C-alpha positions, -999 to 999 in steps of 0.1 A, spaced: 824 -65 -255 809 -51 -286 792 -17 -286 759 -8 -303 778 15 -327 804 -12 -336 776 -38 -341 757 -14 -364 789 -8 -383 790 -44 -393 757 -42 -412 777 -35 -444 795 -69 -440 783 -99 -459 778 -120 -427 773 -112 -390 803 -113 -368 785 -121 -336 780 -156 -323 748 -153 -303 719 -165 -325 694 -137 -314 720 -111 -323 725 -127 -357 687 -126 -362 687 -88 -353 715 -83 -377 697 -100 -406 665 -82 -398 683 -48 -400 695 -58 -435 659 -64 -446 661 -102 -442 631 -107 -420 625 -143 -430 662 -153 -425 661 -137 -391 629 -155 -382 643 -189 -394 673 -185 -371 650 -183 -341 628 -213 -349 647 -235 -325 658 -208 -300 634 -207 -271 658 -188 -248 646 -156 -233 669 -137 -257 656 -156 -287 621 -151 -276 626 -113 -272 640 -110 -307 612 -133 -319 587 -109 -303 603 -79 -320 601 -96 -354 564 -104 -350 557 -69 -338 573 -56 -369 556 -81 -392 529 -69 -378 513 -98 -359 506 -82 -325 490 -114 -310 520 -135 -319 544 -108 -307 526 -106 -273 530 -144 -269 568 -141 -275 571 -111 -252 555 -132 -224 579 -160 -232 608 -136 -230 596 -120 -198 596 -86 -214 568 -60 -216 552 -55 -250 572 -27 -267 554 5 -274 582 27 -288 596 29 -323 611 -2 -339 645 15 -340 644 22 -302 634 -14 -295 661 -28 -319 687 -7 -302 675 -17 -267 675 -54 -275 709 -52 -293 725 -33 -264 712 -58 -238 724 -88 -259 757 -73 -268 764 -72 -230 760 -110 -229 779 -118 -261 811 -138 -255 843 -118 -262 
């Protein structure tokens, strides 16, 4: 299992080391590649993909689109900081990442 700290440490790498597409999208977004992150999620309608998609649109900012994706993810609309939400999503998804 990856930890949040070990995942963040990979942000200096040229490519993400995780396999789960929503985690890859979070990784690219953290590197300032919003469009690359968004493109990864275009065909991912899973709850995890929808949650990251919601985060991306919240950050865009496009609150109406974000609200749609939060509903699809079964998650409440986030109200905290972007960093807090990124950490929460990453932590939850890292616990599902295959070893």
